[in-house]
N, C-alpha and C positions, 0 to 999 in steps of 0.2 A: 427148265434148261435155264441156266445161270450165263453160260459162256458165250461163244461168239459166233456170229453168223456165218455160215459156210457159203451160202449164196452171195453172187457177187453182182456187179452192174459190169456190162459188157466192156467197159473201159478199164477196170481193174483186174489185176492177175491175180489169180487163185495160187495159193501157196500152201503146199503141204508142211506143216509144222509139226516136228517132232519134240516133245520135251521130257526129259529124263528127271525123275525125283528120287532120290536114295532115301531122305529123312522120313522119319514116322508120319508127323504131323503133315507132311506133303503128301504122302502116300495116301493116307485117309481123305485129304481134301480132294485129291483128284479122283479117286475110286468112286465119292460119294456124290458127284454130282455129273450132270451131263453137260459138257463144255462146247460141243458140237453137234450137229445130228448126225454128222458122219464120222464120228471118232471112233478109234479103236483103242483099247487100253490092253498093254502087254505087261505082264509081272514076271519079273525074272527071279526064278526061284532061286538061284544062288545067293544073291544079294538082297532079294525082297524089294529091289526098285520098281518103280513103274515108268514105263515108257507111254505117254499118249501121244497119238499121232490123230490128226484132222487137217481139214484143207479150210483155208480163209483167206479171205483179202483183207481183214482187220488187223494188220500185222503191228501197230501201235497199240492197241489195247492187249494185244497178246505179249508182246514185250515187257510192257507194265506188269502184267501179272506174272510173268516168270522173274522179274526183277524183284516182285514183291516177297519171294520164296528166299532171298538172298542166296546164301552158298548151299542152300538144299535144294537147288533146281537149276538146270542149264539145257539151253536149245542143243538140239543136236544136228538138225537139218532146218531150211536150207542154209548153204554157207553164207549168204549175204546177212540172212536173218543171225547168225551166229556172230558174225563180224560186228554188226549193229548193238547186240547184246554187249559183246567185248568193249566197244567203244563205249558205251555209257558205263561200264564199270570202272573204266579206267577214268573217264571224268570225275566220277563219284570218288575215286582215290587221289585225285588232283586237289580236292575239296581239303583233304587231311594233310597234304604236305606242308 
């Protein structure tokens, strides 16, 4: 298992993370590894996109991981995680202005 710990300490909230990948390389990376012991992977037949769903309290490593895919991945839920992802992208964009 290469991924993220799904167990958490009592004081850490667990969050269900949805990650959507449409690009071929990202799809193969997601399908080939186990990212969490409670993960589910859904493949959308029409687009061939992959949706990875798992529960974790390690949202910072997950955010870094999603950002590492660039424009080829995006989180779908939870809303606060999507907003954190967007904030990071805006900060990166501000560096090139």
